[in-house]
N, C-alpha and C positions, 0 to 999 in steps of 0.2 A: 045456345050461348050462355043462357042464364045458369045452366047447370055447371058449365066451366067456371063461371064467375064465383059461384058458391063454393066449388071445390078449392079454388085459389084462396078464398077468404078463410076457409077452414085450415088450409096448410099454413098460411101466414100467421093465424092466431095460435096454432099449435106450436110452431117453431119459436115464435117470440115469447110465448108463455114459458117455453122450455129453457130460457136463459137462466144461468146460475146467478143468484142474487146474494147480497150481503147476509141475508137471513140464513143462507145455506152454509156460509163459510166462516162467519165470525163466532169465536168461542165465547161461552159464558155470557150470553146476552141477558139483560134484565127484561123478562117477558111479563113482569107483574105490574107494579104501580107506576112505572115510568121513572122511578128514581134510579140513580146509579150506585146506590149503596150495596155493598157486598154482604150477603147474609152471614151471620156469625155461625161458625161450625158448631153443630150441636154437641159433638164429642169427637175426640181424636180416634183414629182407627184402632181397633183392638189389637194387642200384640199378636204377631203371627205365631201360629202353632205348627210345629214341625210335621211334615207329611212324608209319606213313603218316597224314596229316591232323592230326598233332599241331601245336600252335601254340607257337613258341619266342619268348622274349624274349631278345634279344642286345644287350648293352651294351658298347661299347668305350671305354676311357679311356686317356689318355696325358697327359704333362706339358703338351703343347700341345693345348688343347681344340679349336682350329680344325682341326687335322688329323683329328680324330675325328668332327667334326660330321656329315659325310656318312654315317657308319655308324649314327648313332643317330637314331631317329624323334623327332619333337618330343614332349616329355613334356607331359602334361596333368594338372593338379591335379584329382583326382576322388575317387571312392569310397574309403573306408578299405579297406586290405587290397590295394590295387592293387600291381602289380609294377613297381618302378623308377619310381614316380610316375605310372604310366599306368593307366587304367581297363581293365576287361575289353573294353569296346567299342573303346577306342583300340588295344589290342593286336591285336584282330581285323583292323584296317585297317593297322596299322604293324608288326605282328609278322611272323614268318617261318613260313609254313605248309609242312609237309613234303609234297611232291607224291607222285603215284603211283609215282614212280621212286625215292623215298627221298631226294630232294634239296631244298635250299632255294636261293633266288636271293639272293645277298648282294651289296651294292654293291661295285663295283670287282672283287671276286674272282669274280663270276659264280656258277655252280652249285657247291654243296658237298654231298657225300654225307654224310648224318647218320643214315640208317636203321640201327637196331641199335646205336647208340652211346649212352652215358650223357651227361648234360649236362656232366659233368667232362671226358669225352673230347672232346666237341664244342668246349669252351673251348680245349683244346690245339690242336685242328685249325684252328680259326679264327685263333688267335693265330699259329700257325706260317705259315699262308697270308698273313696280313697282313705278317709280317716278311719273307717271301720276295718279296712282290709290291709292297708299298707303303711300309712303314716300314724304317728302318735297324735293324740288330741292336742298336744302342745305345739304341733307343727304350724308354722306360719304359712298356711296354704292359700293360694289364690288361683281360682279357675275362671277362665274366660271361654265362653262359647259364642260363636258367631256364625251367621250365614255369610258366605263369600259374595255379598252383594245380592241384588235382585236380578235374576235371570228371567227373561220373558221372550215371547215370540210375537212378531207383528207381521200380518199378511193382509192381502187385499188391496184396496185403493190407497196405498201409501207410496211415498217416494223412495222408500228403502226397506223392502221386506227382509226379514231375517231374524236371527236370534241375537238378543242383546243382553248385556249385563251392565247395570249401574251400581257402583260401589257406594251405596247409601242404605240406611236402614229403612227409610220410607221414600217411596217414589209415587207421585201421582200420575194419572194416565196421560195428562197433557205433556208432562216432562218425558214420559216414556215414548209418546208419539213423536215429539220433537227430536228425540235422540235417533229416531228412525227416519228422519227427513220430513216429518209431518204428513198429514193426510193430503192427498192430491186434490186439485180443484174439483174433480168429479167424484170425490168420496163423500159418503153420507155421514155427516157428523151428528145427525139427529138420532141415529140408531146404531151406535157402535156396540159390537158384541164382545163379551169377555167370557172365555171358557176357563173355568176355575176348577182346580182339583180339590176334592174333599175326601175324607176317609172312606165314604161309601160310593165314590165315583165322581165323574165330572158333571158340572152344571153350566148352563149358558145364561148369562145375565146381559141386560140391555142398559145403556146409559146415553142420554142426550147431552152431548157436549156443547150444544149451542145455548143451553139454558143454564143460567147461573146457579140454579138449584142443584146442578150436578155436583157442586162442591160438598153437598150434604149427603150424597149417595154413598152407600157402603162399598161401592165399586170405584169410587174416585181414586182411591189409593190402590195400586196393583199389588199383587202378592207374587212370590217366587213361582215360576212355572206357569204363570197366566199366559193365555193365548189371546191376543187382541185381533179381532177380525173387523175390517172396514169394508162395508158393502158399497157398490157404486150407486150413484144417484140414478133415478129413473131417466133423467135427461140424457145420461150417457147410454143407457140401454136402448132408447129409441133413436139414438144416433144424432141428436141435436148438437149444435155447437155450444161452446162454453160462454161466449160473449155475443153481444148484439151483432157485431160485424161478422162473426162466424155464422150466425144464424141468417144474416142477410145474404151472405154468399150461398148458403144452403138453399134459400128461397129462390135466388136467381138461377141456380142450377136446376132446381125442380121446374121452374117456369119455362126455362129453355127447353127442357125435355118435353113438357106438356105442349108447348108451342109446336114443336116438331111433329108430335103425334097428331095434333089438331090439323096442321097443314096437310099431313099425309092422308088423314081420313077424308078431308075435303076434296083431295085430288082423285080419290078412288070413285 
C-alpha cells in the first residue's frame, strides 16, 4: 500500500509542477533588479544588406518622364500597403530579383551587383550608372530602391503558421509573431529559434522573449526571409494540462485507472 501511496504522490507532484505559469507566457519580463524600467537600446539594428533571392522595387524619376518610362514597370492600383502603387504579385513579375551571383538585370544598364549592399547604397549605384550610361550629368535624377516589405515564415507552436509580409522597413519579432496569431499557450517563449540567411549559408539563432533583455538582442528585429520556429514546452510533450483544473482532471483519470488495477490485482 505504501508503494501505491508513493506512486500517487509522485504523479500528483509531476502533474501540478507541469502547470504553465506566468513566467512561461509573459513577454519581456524584468528578471534583474526588480524594477520595471525598460533598458535603453544600445543601438538601432544595422541596415539590412541585400541577399540572394531578394526582390527589389526600383523606381527612377526625372523631369522628363518619357526618358524614365523604360526603367519603371507599369504600376497597378491594387492592395493597400503596396510599394510604389504596385501589389506584391505585380512586384513579383515586374520587380528585380537578386540572382545566385548577387546581381540584378536592369534595363539598358544590364547586370548590376547588389549583393551585400543596403538599399541606400544601391540607389547611389543605380543613379551613378544611369548618369554614366544614359542621362546627362545635368539631369534631375531621383532613384528609389525598396524591399517590398519584410517577408518571413512562422511555424511551430503558434496560432497561425504560414508566410507573412509586413509592409514596414523594420519589424520586431513580437510584432511578427502577433501578426501570425501569437505563440500558443504551450509554445516555448524562452527559446525561440530564428533561421537567418547569410551570404555563406543559413544560421540558427536563439532568443528568450520572456526576458526584457531580448530588446537588446541582434535578433529582436527580424530580417527578410527569416524563419521563426517556436518549440513546444516540455509540459506539452509529457501530456500535462495547461491549467490547474486540467491537471486535476488528469490526476483523477490516472487515479481512477490505478484504482481499477489495484482492485483487479487484489481479486486475483
